[in-house]
All heavy atoms as an XYZ file, in Angstrom:
836
protein
N      90.781    -25.883    -14.781
C      89.646    -26.137    -13.914
C      88.364    -25.986    -14.722
O      88.241    -25.102    -15.556
C      89.684    -25.150    -12.742
C      88.516    -25.307    -11.813
S      88.561    -24.212    -10.381
C      89.729    -25.079     -9.386
N      87.405    -26.844    -14.433
C      86.102    -26.768    -15.104
C      85.410    -25.467    -14.733
O      85.777    -24.800    -13.768
C      85.246    -27.959    -14.691
N      84.384    -25.121    -15.485
C      83.668    -23.888    -15.161
C      82.868    -24.073    -13.875
O      82.332    -25.135    -13.592
C      82.759    -23.478    -16.312
O      81.631    -24.307    -16.376
N      82.818    -23.003    -13.095
C      82.087    -22.996    -11.832
C      80.818    -22.192    -12.053
O      80.854    -21.101    -12.609
C      82.934    -22.352    -10.724
C      84.256    -23.099    -10.562
C      82.158    -22.328     -9.408
C      85.283    -22.339     -9.777
N      79.693    -22.749    -11.603
C      78.415    -22.087    -11.794
C      77.718    -21.924    -10.448
O      77.652    -22.866     -9.652
C      77.551    -22.954    -12.720
C      76.217    -22.381    -13.049
C      75.426    -23.299    -13.973
O      75.917    -24.374    -14.372
O      74.277    -22.933    -14.278
N      77.216    -20.717    -10.183
C      76.374    -20.506     -9.012
C      74.955    -20.858     -9.437
O      74.383    -20.216    -10.311
C      76.442    -19.053     -8.512
C      77.860    -18.719     -8.043
C      75.427    -18.837     -7.387
C      78.066    -17.261     -7.671
N      74.406    -21.906     -8.827
C      73.057    -22.351     -9.161
C      72.009    -21.577     -8.376
O      70.903    -21.364     -8.866
C      72.896    -23.843     -8.878
C      73.810    -24.777     -9.654
C      73.581    -26.219     -9.221
C      73.598    -24.624    -11.149
N      72.358    -21.185     -7.148
C      71.356    -20.535     -6.310
C      72.016    -19.721     -5.204
O      73.028    -20.128     -4.637
C      70.450    -21.602     -5.681
O      69.415    -21.019     -4.935
N      71.409    -18.578     -4.904
C      71.749    -17.749     -3.744
C      70.626    -17.941     -2.742
O      69.447    -17.742     -3.070
C      71.870    -16.283     -4.157
C      71.969    -15.243     -3.044
C      73.184    -15.496     -2.158
C      72.037    -13.844     -3.646
N      70.970    -18.344     -1.508
C      69.975    -18.726     -0.508
C      70.224    -17.974      0.796
O      71.366    -17.914      1.263
C      70.063    -20.232     -0.237
C      70.203    -21.028     -1.509
O      69.300    -21.060     -2.332
N      71.347    -21.655     -1.712
N      69.172    -17.410      1.369
C      69.308    -16.677      2.620
C      68.159    -17.012      3.560
O      67.106    -17.480      3.128
C      69.357    -15.144      2.397
C      70.611    -14.747      1.628
C      68.121    -14.639      1.679
N      68.361    -16.749      4.831
C      67.311    -16.931      5.829
C      67.790    -16.450      7.176
O      68.976    -16.504      7.486
N      66.865    -15.978      7.971
C      67.191    -15.511      9.314
C      67.022    -16.657     10.311
O      66.248    -17.586     10.080
C      66.289    -14.337      9.692
C      66.504    -13.107      8.813
S      68.224    -12.537      8.765
C      68.403    -11.897     10.429
N      67.764    -16.613     11.419
C      67.674    -17.687     12.418
C      66.258    -17.865     12.957
O      65.484    -16.913     13.053
C      68.609    -17.211     13.533
C      69.543    -16.269     12.875
C      68.750    -15.600     11.789
N      65.959    -19.109     13.299
C      64.666    -19.480     13.884
C      64.921    -20.334     15.122
O      65.921    -21.047     15.193
C      63.837    -20.294     12.893
C      63.444    -19.527     11.658
C      62.625    -20.385     10.726
C      62.288    -19.551      9.500
N      61.538    -20.264      8.514
N      63.989    -20.276     16.055
C      64.041    -21.130     17.233
C      63.355    -22.454     16.905
O      62.246    -22.457     16.369
C      63.327    -20.473     18.410
C      64.022    -19.251     18.956
C      65.312    -19.582     19.662
O      66.355    -19.109     19.255
N      65.273    -20.396     20.683
N      64.010    -23.560     17.210
C      63.437    -24.889     17.007
C      63.730    -25.752     18.237
O      64.632    -25.446     19.019
C      63.991    -25.585     15.733
C      63.639    -24.802     14.490
C      65.482    -25.805     15.834
N      62.986    -26.814     18.380
C      63.233    -27.789     19.441
C      64.239    -28.821     18.943
O      64.089    -29.365     17.850
C      61.939    -28.504     19.812
C      61.018    -27.709     20.694
C      61.451    -27.776     22.148
O      61.792    -28.836     22.660
N      61.446    -26.626     22.804
N      65.279    -29.065     19.727
C      66.262    -30.096     19.406
C      66.685    -30.741     20.713
O      67.175    -30.063     21.618
C      67.473    -29.508     18.678
C      68.510    -30.533     18.334
C      68.282    -31.471     17.333
C      69.712    -30.575     19.009
C      69.235    -32.423     17.015
C      70.673    -31.524     18.706
C      70.431    -32.445     17.699
N      66.472    -32.035     20.816
C      66.786    -32.800     22.027
C      66.185    -32.128     23.264
O      66.857    -31.901     24.266
C      68.291    -32.999     22.162
C      68.857    -33.829     21.039
C      70.344    -34.086     21.167
O      71.053    -33.451     21.943
N      70.829    -35.035     20.383
N      64.920    -31.757     23.147
C      64.125    -31.164     24.225
C      64.656    -29.812     24.704
O      64.446    -29.417     25.844
C      63.986    -32.139     25.395
C      63.324    -33.437     24.974
C      63.195    -34.425     26.116
O      63.875    -34.343     27.116
N      62.297    -35.383     25.937
N      65.357    -29.099     23.826
C      65.848    -27.760     24.134
C      65.476    -26.832     22.990
O      65.395    -27.254     21.832
C      67.370    -27.745     24.264
C      67.940    -28.507     25.407
C      69.447    -28.327     25.415
C      70.129    -29.376     26.266
N      71.583    -29.322     26.123
N      65.278    -25.554     23.313
C      65.130    -24.532     22.278
C      66.515    -24.135     21.798
O      67.377    -23.798     22.615
C      64.418    -23.282     22.827
C      62.927    -23.470     22.949
O      62.368    -24.294     22.200
O      62.320    -22.788     23.787
N      66.725    -24.225     20.490
C      67.997    -23.787     19.909
C      67.718    -22.843     18.748
O      66.674    -22.920     18.103
C      68.861    -24.980     19.417
C      69.285    -25.858     20.575
C      68.146    -25.790     18.370
N      68.646    -21.963     18.502
C      68.550    -21.033     17.380
C      69.362    -21.601     16.228
O      70.512    -22.010     16.408
C      69.105    -19.667     17.800
O      69.003    -18.756     16.729
N      68.758    -21.652     15.034
C      69.457    -22.175     13.866
C      69.202    -21.303     12.641
O      68.119    -20.763     12.467
C      69.039    -23.632     13.553
O      69.752    -24.074     12.386
C      67.551    -23.763     13.305
N      70.224    -21.176     11.835
C      70.109    -20.445     10.582
C      70.114    -21.368      9.373
O      70.375    -20.935      8.260
N      69.840    -22.645      9.589
C      69.929    -23.618      8.490
C      68.815    -23.454      7.459
O      68.973    -23.840      6.310
C      69.966    -25.062      9.020
C      70.482    -26.007      7.923
C      68.611    -25.491      9.554
C      70.864    -27.379      8.397
N      67.699    -22.858      7.833
C      66.565    -22.742      6.920
C      66.790    -21.592      5.940
O      66.673    -20.421      6.310
C      65.263    -22.562      7.695
C      64.996    -23.698      8.640
C      65.150    -23.521      9.999
C      64.627    -24.939      8.156
C      64.922    -24.574     10.875
C      64.397    -25.999      9.023
C      64.548    -25.817     10.391
N      67.144    -21.925      4.722
C      67.447    -20.934      3.682
C      66.424    -21.044      2.555
O      65.931    -22.126      2.250
C      68.840    -21.162      3.089
C      69.983    -21.225      4.100
C      70.225    -19.907      4.773
C      71.459    -19.999      5.670
N      71.486    -18.980      6.680
N      66.157    -19.913      1.921
C      65.261    -19.847      0.779
C      66.001    -19.220     -0.385
O      66.711    -18.220     -0.206
C      64.013    -18.985      1.116
O      63.375    -19.545      2.267
C      63.040    -18.967     -0.036
N      65.830    -19.781     -1.564
C      66.482    -19.233     -2.757
C      65.889    -17.872     -3.103
O      64.693    -17.632     -2.910
C      66.307    -20.192     -3.932
N      66.730    -16.985     -3.593
C      66.288    -15.663     -4.019
C      66.923    -15.306     -5.360
O      68.030    -15.750     -5.648
C      66.621    -14.583     -2.966
O      66.129    -13.330     -3.424
C      68.113    -14.471     -2.713
N      66.218    -14.517     -6.140
C      66.748    -14.002     -7.404
C      67.277    -12.583     -7.240
O      67.788    -11.997     -8.189
C      65.665    -14.012     -8.487
C      65.280    -15.426     -8.903
O      66.139    -16.324     -8.833
O      64.118    -15.629     -9.286
N      67.125    -12.018     -6.040
C      67.550    -10.643     -5.798
C      69.071    -10.542     -5.749
O      69.750    -11.475     -5.328
C      67.014    -10.148     -4.456
C      65.525     -9.983     -4.395
C      65.091     -9.461     -3.034
O      65.669     -8.456     -2.581
O      64.192    -10.068     -2.454
N      69.589     -9.377     -6.140
C      71.000     -9.061     -5.921
C      71.113     -8.612     -4.468
O      70.393     -7.718     -4.031
C      71.442     -7.953     -6.861
N      71.975     -9.252     -3.688
C      72.113     -8.952     -2.271
C      73.534     -8.510     -1.947
O      74.495     -9.047     -2.483
C      71.770    -10.180     -1.423
C      70.366    -10.750     -1.584
C      70.215    -12.006     -0.739
C      69.325     -9.713     -1.180
N      73.627     -7.557     -1.028
C      74.931     -7.087     -0.557
C      75.581     -8.169      0.301
O      74.933     -8.779      1.156
C      74.760     -5.799      0.256
C      76.024     -5.322      0.874
N      77.020     -4.701      0.144
C      76.478     -5.379      2.141
C      78.022     -4.401      0.933
N      77.715     -4.802      2.161
N      76.862     -8.416      0.088
C      77.639     -9.342      0.912
C      78.641     -8.525      1.711
O      79.506     -7.870      1.143
C      78.363    -10.372      0.039
C      79.345    -11.297      0.773
C      78.651    -12.099      1.861
C      80.042    -12.211     -0.230
N      78.508     -8.565      3.044
C      79.443     -7.865      3.922
C      80.433     -8.883      4.484
O      80.393    -10.059      4.129
C      78.678     -7.193      5.066
O      78.184     -8.173      5.964
N      81.267     -8.443      5.397
C      82.179     -9.365      6.070
C      81.425    -10.359      6.947
O      81.947    -11.403      7.307
C      83.167     -8.603      6.957
C      84.289     -7.951      6.194
C      84.361     -6.571      6.082
C      85.286     -8.717      5.602
C      85.396     -5.965      5.389
C      86.312     -8.127      4.903
C      86.366     -6.747      4.799
O      87.388     -6.174      4.115
N      80.182    -10.022      7.307
C      79.440    -10.848      8.252
C      78.395    -11.754      7.625
O      78.072    -12.796      8.194
C      78.775     -9.959      9.306
C      79.742     -9.122     10.140
C      78.964     -8.254     11.122
C      80.732    -10.010     10.870
N      77.816    -11.364      6.481
C      76.788    -12.201      5.867
C      76.223    -11.528      4.625
O      76.557    -10.394      4.318
C      75.644    -12.497      6.849
C      74.999    -11.249      7.421
O      75.185    -10.144      6.922
N      74.254    -11.420      8.488
N      75.363    -12.265      3.936
C      74.555    -11.680      2.875
C      73.419    -10.898      3.528
O      72.911    -11.297      4.584
C      73.933    -12.772      1.984
C      74.834    -13.289      0.908
C      75.405    -14.543      1.007
C      75.093    -12.525     -0.223
C      76.221    -15.028      0.008
C      75.910    -13.000     -1.227
C      76.478    -14.247     -1.112
N      73.020     -9.823      2.893
C      71.841     -9.081      3.330
C      70.665    -10.057      3.434
O      70.444    -10.866      2.539
C      71.566     -8.001      2.286
C      70.328     -7.207      2.440
C      70.117     -6.273      1.253
O      70.974     -6.208      0.343
O      69.071     -5.637      1.233
N      69.947    -10.035      4.563
C      68.796    -10.920      4.743
C      69.140    -12.302      5.253
O      68.276    -13.174      5.313
N      70.405    -12.519      5.633
C      70.821    -13.827      6.126
C      71.400    -13.676      7.528
O      71.915    -12.625      7.888
C      71.879    -14.438      5.205
C      72.163    -15.894      5.541
O      71.210    -16.694      5.508
O      73.321    -16.229      5.833
N      71.298    -14.737      8.306
C      71.870    -14.718      9.641
C      72.233    -16.107     10.093
O      71.800    -17.099      9.510
N      73.025    -16.178     11.137
C      73.450    -17.445     11.710
C      72.885    -17.539     13.118
O      72.842    -16.559     13.846
C      74.979    -17.555     11.755
C      75.653    -17.506     10.397
C      75.814    -16.097      9.851
O      75.935    -15.133     10.588
N      75.805    -15.970      8.544
N      72.478    -18.731     13.498
C      71.902    -18.939     14.816
C      72.929    -19.222     15.886
O      72.710    -18.947     17.057
N      74.055    -19.771     15.520
C      75.112    -20.153     16.463
C      76.360    -19.354     16.117
O      77.191    -19.791     15.323
C      75.377    -21.651     16.353
C      76.546    -22.126     17.202
O      77.152    -21.305     17.918
O      76.850    -23.326     17.131
N      76.495    -18.183     16.719
C      77.605    -17.296     16.360
C      78.942    -17.722     16.959
O      79.969    -17.149     16.626
C      77.265    -15.856     16.751
C      76.094    -15.262     15.965
C      75.750    -13.866     16.468
C      76.394    -15.235     14.472
N      78.935    -18.751     17.797
C      80.198    -19.287     18.296
C      80.880    -20.101     17.193
O      82.091    -20.010     16.985
C      79.975    -20.163     19.550
C      81.250    -20.892     19.947
C      79.445    -19.310     20.691
N      80.091    -20.878     16.454
C      80.651    -21.778     15.450
C      80.416    -21.333     14.003
O      81.036    -21.868     13.093
C      80.074    -23.183     15.635
C      80.399    -23.762     16.963
N      79.491    -23.787     17.997
C      81.543    -24.292     17.453
C      80.060    -24.334     19.062
N      81.298    -24.648     18.758
N      79.506    -20.405     13.793
C      79.157    -19.954     12.445
C      79.073    -18.436     12.449
O      78.750    -17.820     13.449
C      77.806    -20.525     11.997
C      77.727    -22.001     12.071
N      78.326    -22.832     11.162
C      77.129    -22.819     12.967
C      78.095    -24.087     11.492
N      77.370    -24.105     12.594
N      79.307    -17.867     11.298
C      79.176    -16.418     11.176
C      80.422    -15.698     11.637
O      81.350    -16.274     12.178
N      80.432    -14.415     11.387
C      81.594    -13.609     11.713
C      82.544    -13.515     10.536
O      82.377    -14.180      9.512
N      83.532    -12.678     10.673
C      84.506    -12.462      9.609
C      85.173    -13.784      9.218
O      85.530    -14.567     10.089
C      85.550    -11.451     10.083
C      86.379    -10.918      8.974
C      87.311     -9.837      9.512
N      88.167     -9.380      8.454
C      88.110     -8.166      7.923
N      87.244     -7.294      8.389
N      88.923     -7.828      6.965
N      85.303    -14.009      7.932
C      85.904    -15.219      7.368
C      84.993    -16.446      7.494
O      85.391    -17.542      7.146
C      87.278    -15.513      7.987
C      88.184    -14.322      8.051
C      89.268    -14.308      6.994
O      89.604    -15.372      6.463
O      89.773    -13.204      6.718
N      83.800    -16.263      8.038
C      82.828    -17.366      8.142
C      81.452    -16.859      7.721
O      80.435    -17.262      8.262
C      82.760    -17.906      9.571
C      84.066    -18.486     10.088
C      83.886    -19.157     11.427
C      83.728    -18.150     12.526
N      83.614    -18.753     13.861
N      81.425    -15.952      6.757
C      80.180    -15.259      6.401
C      79.301    -16.041      5.432
O      78.099    -15.842      5.409
C      80.500    -13.888      5.795
N      79.883    -16.922      4.643
C      79.125    -17.575      3.576
C      79.393    -19.075      3.607
O      80.531    -19.517      3.690
C      79.530    -17.009      2.195
C      78.840    -17.749      1.072
C      79.230    -15.524      2.119
N      78.313    -19.845      3.515
C      78.432    -21.294      3.389
C      78.188    -21.649      1.921
O      77.173    -21.255      1.342
C      77.415    -21.982      4.285
S      77.482    -23.786      4.175
N      79.124    -22.361      1.336
C      79.037    -22.777     -0.068
C      78.973    -24.298     -0.092
O      79.735    -24.964      0.605
C      80.275    -22.279     -0.855
C      80.211    -22.719     -2.303
C      80.415    -20.761     -0.736
N      78.062    -24.842     -0.906
C      77.913    -26.302     -0.959
C      77.746    -26.738     -2.403
O      76.961    -26.155     -3.155
C      76.702    -26.737     -0.130
C      76.713    -28.203      0.211
C      77.574    -28.713      1.168
C      75.878    -29.088     -0.446
C      77.593    -30.054      1.487
C      75.887    -30.438     -0.141
C      76.745    -30.916      0.827
O      76.771    -32.260      1.128
N      78.474    -27.779     -2.817
C      78.387    -28.241     -4.205
C      77.137    -29.087     -4.474
O      76.816    -30.007     -3.722
C      79.650    -29.078     -4.388
C      80.111    -29.440     -3.036
C      79.534    -28.458     -2.071
N      76.478    -28.753     -5.556
C      75.282    -29.483     -5.976
C      75.606    -30.956     -6.250
O      74.734    -31.816     -6.121
C      74.678    -28.837     -7.213
C      73.438    -29.558     -7.668
C      72.249    -29.427     -6.961
C      73.447    -30.384     -8.784
C      71.105    -30.106     -7.345
C      72.311    -31.061     -9.180
C      71.145    -30.915     -8.459
O      70.018    -31.594     -8.844
N      76.823    -31.253     -6.583
C      77.208    -32.635     -6.879
C      76.916    -33.581     -5.708
O      76.782    -34.786     -5.892
C      78.702    -32.711     -7.244
C      79.034    -32.158     -8.607
C      79.226    -30.642     -8.638
O      78.929    -29.945     -7.631
O      79.667    -30.130     -9.671
N      76.790    -33.052     -4.490
C      76.481    -33.881     -3.320
C      74.980    -34.053     -3.084
O      74.571    -34.876     -2.269
C      77.110    -33.292     -2.057
C      78.604    -33.262     -2.079
N      79.387    -34.264     -2.614
C      79.472    -32.326     -1.623
C      80.663    -33.959     -2.485
N      80.738    -32.779     -1.889
N      74.161    -33.272     -3.766
C      72.715    -33.346     -3.561
C      72.143    -34.740     -3.829
O      71.311    -35.208     -3.051
C      71.994    -32.290     -4.399
C      71.691    -31.029     -3.635
C      72.696    -30.215     -3.146
C      70.373    -30.640     -3.398
C      72.418    -29.058     -2.447
C      70.073    -29.484     -2.699
C      71.110    -28.699     -2.225
O      70.820    -27.562     -1.525
N      72.532    -35.451     -4.893
C      71.958    -36.792     -5.110
C      72.183    -37.743     -3.932
O      71.293    -38.524     -3.582
C      72.670    -37.286     -6.372
C      73.003    -36.031     -7.110
C      73.360    -35.037     -6.034
N      73.349    -37.653     -3.300
C      73.601    -38.495     -2.123
C      72.582    -38.207     -1.031
O      71.976    -39.129     -0.466
C      75.020    -38.268     -1.581
C      75.240    -38.924     -0.247
C      75.586    -40.264     -0.176
C      75.082    -38.209      0.938
C      75.764    -40.884      1.070
C      75.259    -38.817      2.178
C      75.600    -40.152      2.239
N      72.379    -36.921     -0.707
C      71.462    -36.552      0.366
C      70.005    -36.824     -0.005
O      69.209    -37.217      0.865
C      71.662    -35.092      0.784
C      72.965    -34.935      1.497
C      74.074    -34.267      1.066
C      73.309    -35.510      2.764
N      75.083    -34.384      1.987
C      74.639    -35.145      3.040
C      72.627    -36.294      3.685
C      75.297    -35.529      4.200
C      73.282    -36.686      4.849
C      74.598    -36.304      5.092
N      69.651    -36.644     -1.259
C      68.292    -36.976     -1.686
C      68.027    -38.465     -1.525
O      66.942    -38.869     -1.081
C      68.061    -36.515     -3.119
C      67.985    -35.011     -3.235
C      67.873    -34.508     -4.660
O      68.329    -35.192     -5.598
O      67.319    -33.412     -4.829
N      69.006    -39.275     -1.844
C      68.876    -40.723     -1.666
C      68.829    -41.079     -0.181
O      68.003    -41.888      0.244
C      70.038    -41.453     -2.352
C      69.889    -42.954     -2.271
O      68.887    -43.504     -2.705
N      70.878    -43.608     -1.697
N      69.698    -40.464      0.599
C      69.762    -40.719      2.043
C      68.462    -40.318      2.742
O      67.968    -41.035      3.608
C      70.945    -39.924      2.623
C      71.357    -40.298      3.999
C      72.086    -41.623      4.113
O      72.554    -42.190      3.104
O      72.174    -42.106      5.245
N      67.895    -39.175      2.352
C      66.678    -38.652      2.986
C      65.393    -39.112      2.291
O      64.295    -38.830      2.770
C      66.731    -37.123      3.018
C      67.892    -36.539      3.815
C      68.004    -35.041      3.592
C      67.766    -36.878      5.297
N      65.557    -39.772      1.154
C      64.415    -40.321      0.389
C      63.427    -39.238     -0.043
O      62.214    -39.434      0.004
C      63.675    -41.394      1.199
C      64.541    -42.512      1.702
C      64.990    -43.432      0.602
C      65.684    -44.643      1.143
N      67.103    -44.678      0.873
N      63.962    -38.094     -0.467
C      63.105    -37.012     -0.961
C      63.937    -36.022     -1.763
O      65.145    -35.897     -1.552
C      62.398    -36.304      0.186
C      63.319    -35.567      1.139
C      62.520    -34.957      2.286
N      63.370    -34.296      3.232
C      63.680    -33.003      3.214
N      63.211    -32.223      2.265
N      64.449    -32.479      4.139
N      63.306    -35.328     -2.690
C      64.028    -34.292     -3.436
C      64.304    -33.094     -2.527
O      63.545    -32.826     -1.582
C      63.064    -33.910     -4.559
C      61.727    -34.376     -4.117
C      61.933    -35.493     -3.140
N      65.393    -32.402     -2.799
C      65.781    -31.239     -2.003
C      65.812    -29.983     -2.859
O      66.283    -30.009     -4.000
C      67.170    -31.457     -1.393
C      67.311    -32.623     -0.415
C      68.763    -32.807     -0.012
C      66.425    -32.420      0.806
N      65.318    -28.898     -2.303
C      65.403    -27.584     -2.949
C      66.797    -27.014     -2.704
O      67.449    -27.356     -1.708
C      64.362    -26.632     -2.335
C      62.938    -27.105     -2.441
C      62.373    -26.955     -3.838
O      62.799    -26.026     -4.554
O      61.515    -27.765     -4.207
N      67.232    -26.104     -3.563
C      68.486    -25.402     -3.301
C      68.420    -24.748     -1.928
O      67.383    -24.220     -1.531
C      68.738    -24.319     -4.342
C      68.993    -24.817     -5.750
C      68.498    -24.122     -6.836
C      69.738    -25.959     -5.995
C      68.740    -24.541     -8.136
C      69.976    -26.404     -7.284
C      69.478    -25.687     -8.345
O      69.714    -26.101     -9.630
N      69.510    -24.787     -1.192
C      69.568    -24.200      0.140
C      69.136    -25.142      1.240
O      69.226    -24.807      2.416
N      68.671    -26.338      0.889
C      68.156    -27.287      1.874
C      69.207    -27.733      2.878
O      68.882    -28.186      3.967
C      67.567    -28.507      1.175
N      70.467    -27.604      2.523
C      71.532    -28.037      3.413
C      72.153    -26.855      4.155
O      73.231    -26.963      4.739
C      72.571    -28.832      2.615
C      71.950    -30.079      1.968
C      72.851    -30.675      0.919
C      71.592    -31.102      3.025
N      71.454    -25.727      4.140
C      71.874    -24.556      4.900
C      72.875    -23.668      4.202
O      73.356    -22.705      4.790
N      73.148    -23.964      2.950
C      74.167    -23.195      2.239
C      73.616    -21.887      1.680
O      72.458    -21.820      1.306
C      74.795    -24.018      1.101
C      73.939    -24.206     -0.124
C      72.974    -25.369     -0.075
O      72.692    -25.880      1.026
O      72.488    -25.765     -1.139
N      74.490    -20.882      1.612
C      74.135    -19.617      0.974
C      74.295    -19.696     -0.531
O      73.517    -19.093     -1.266
C      75.008    -18.473      1.489
C      74.820    -18.229      2.952
O      75.720    -18.467      3.740
N      73.636    -17.770      3.351
N      75.309    -20.388     -0.977
C      75.537    -20.554     -2.414
C      75.529    -22.033     -2.745
O      76.330    -22.801     -2.206
C      76.870    -19.946     -2.840
C      77.019    -18.445     -2.679
C      78.451    -18.024     -3.000
C      76.038    -17.701     -3.563
N      74.612    -22.439     -3.611
C      74.631    -23.784     -4.169
C      75.383    -23.651     -5.489
O      74.984    -22.870     -6.356
C      73.206    -24.309     -4.426
O      72.417    -24.114     -3.250
C      73.234    -25.784     -4.793
N      76.489    -24.381     -5.598
C      77.352    -24.235     -6.776
C      77.497    -25.557     -7.502
O      77.168    -26.620     -6.966
C      78.748    -23.713     -6.377
C      79.446    -24.709     -5.430
C      78.661    -22.331     -5.756
C      80.909    -24.438     -5.231
N      78.020    -25.469     -8.696
C      78.297    -26.666     -9.504
C      79.672    -26.487    -10.127
O      80.004    -25.404    -10.609
C      77.232    -26.825    -10.582
C      77.285    -28.138    -11.310
C      76.093    -28.271    -12.240
C      76.058    -29.650    -12.854
N      74.907    -29.804    -13.742
N      80.482    -27.533    -10.086
C      81.772    -27.500    -10.742
C      82.953    -27.202     -9.837
O      84.066    -27.014    -10.309
N      82.726    -27.177     -8.523
C      83.815    -26.926     -7.582
C      83.548    -27.722     -6.313
O      82.609    -27.446     -5.577
C      83.904    -25.434     -7.252
C      85.068    -25.003     -6.362
C      86.400    -25.203     -7.082
C      84.911    -23.542     -5.952
N      84.373    -28.738     -6.076
C      84.227    -29.583     -4.894
C      85.219    -29.174     -3.811
O      86.185    -28.448     -4.084
C      84.454    -31.048     -5.267
C      83.481    -31.635     -6.290
C      83.890    -33.049     -6.673
C      82.064    -31.609     -5.752
N      85.003    -29.669     -2.604
C      85.871    -29.349     -1.479
C      87.328    -29.702     -1.767
O      88.247    -29.027     -1.298
C      85.435    -30.107     -0.217
C      84.037    -29.803      0.234
C      83.000    -30.752     -0.336
O      83.136    -31.204     -1.501
O      82.028    -31.051      0.378
N      87.537    -30.768     -2.500
C      88.901    -31.218     -2.808
C      89.640    -30.254     -3.723
O      90.851    -30.361     -3.890
C      88.858    -32.619     -3.452
O      87.978    -32.584     -4.574
C      88.379    -33.657     -2.453
N      88.909    -29.313     -4.336
C      89.505    -28.355     -5.272
C      89.776    -26.995     -4.638
O      90.241    -26.090     -5.319
C      88.563    -28.136     -6.465
C      88.244    -29.428     -7.197
O      89.150    -30.280     -7.313
O      87.095    -29.580     -7.627
N      89.467    -26.832     -3.340
C      89.525    -25.527     -2.692
C      90.473    -25.560     -1.516
O      90.494    -26.525     -0.746
C      88.116    -25.097     -2.200
C      88.168    -23.748     -1.529
C      87.127    -25.100     -3.346
N      91.257    -24.495     -1.349
C      92.132    -24.340     -0.199
C      91.848    -23.016      0.481
O      91.427    -22.052     -0.162
C      93.597    -24.376     -0.635
S      94.119    -25.953     -1.291
N      92.099    -22.955      1.784
C      91.947    -21.702      2.520
C      92.814    -20.648      1.853
O      93.973    -20.887      1.525
C      92.321    -21.880      3.999
C      91.313    -22.808      4.672
C      92.404    -20.534      4.709
C      91.668    -23.194      6.081
N      92.240    -19.485      1.605
C      92.970    -18.392      0.979
C      92.721    -18.272     -0.517
O      93.112    -17.274     -1.121
N      92.077    -19.280     -1.121
C      91.757    -19.191     -2.543
C      90.810    -17.998     -2.788
O      89.949    -17.721     -1.964
C      91.073    -20.463     -3.056
C      92.027    -21.620     -3.249
O      93.254    -21.423     -3.128
O      91.543    -22.734     -3.494
N      90.996    -17.341     -3.904
C      90.138    -16.232     -4.282
C      89.532    -16.569     -5.636
O      90.253    -16.950     -6.561
C      90.933    -14.902     -4.365
C      90.040    -13.779     -4.837
C      91.548    -14.582     -3.013
N      88.220    -16.405     -5.743
C      87.526    -16.716     -6.984
C      86.810    -15.491     -7.485
O      86.344    -14.678     -6.729
C      86.501    -17.838     -6.785
C      87.143    -19.146     -6.419
C      87.320    -19.500     -5.099
C      87.585    -20.008     -7.397
C      87.911    -20.701     -4.755
C      88.180    -21.209     -7.077
C      88.348    -21.550     -5.732
């Protein structure tokens, strides 16, 4: 397997936003940090999820997204994206979804 690199650690607390004329809570807004953060079963220190039915909780504490997909989204959205723009806690390089199975340990 190729080397796997963590490009960015991103965290953010949930915010209320308007979506389809409703107030919803979302944790998608993440900011990159250089700090060392504690990772518990529930999340990284300083991070939260807005929809605890579908996100968050044990075994759903961290969202990882491969940087290799960023060019597609930058082209689709017609703008450059900062790390964490897709709501991920870890922006990584060298590991795609096709290379990962439930239960893998890294």
